[in-house]
Steps between C-alpha positions, in 0.01 A plus 500: 500500500221417746324779696220465759259788568301499822182710544306591816126453524423860408664462154388151411171599338701707243698187417212255452498394864852357506728551798815394320619456147817384333669663207781384274712798404795538265816601686597766570170622639394786725203570722370727224519210247290286735246778537480526120400131483253550785348793308438274202340226706316705760424853378286576808788409725738716295291811577531427872879461479627769261382848399434632149876557448559141600674598824447305819212639702619660825252312717599156377807322638691254288731259680757315289629198696400679822659838419286805428573588138531875559806425713639320199443637151117529494371383156857438388569248777673202342349159564660162523366150445244402764435861605192555714311826463251587769262791433344672801286813485548750780224511759379834630242589755456633840 
């Protein structure tokens, strides 16, 4: 099963400068499974995405094929072949 992960500029340095990477996952797979693979490849990125209990950080948005994952099943969101995951940190300021 093929999954594409897209990163914005602010997270790229934690992933070796890449804006996009492809993963081959064994089906069935969830968003949490993808993040486990990401944690192994990019430990600095992992700390920006999940907390110490491995829960999604509140200020990071994960879109699975265009749908915000918290409206689906969060980490347990099931993925399909050719899923695209876009990770976008929240922006605050004033």
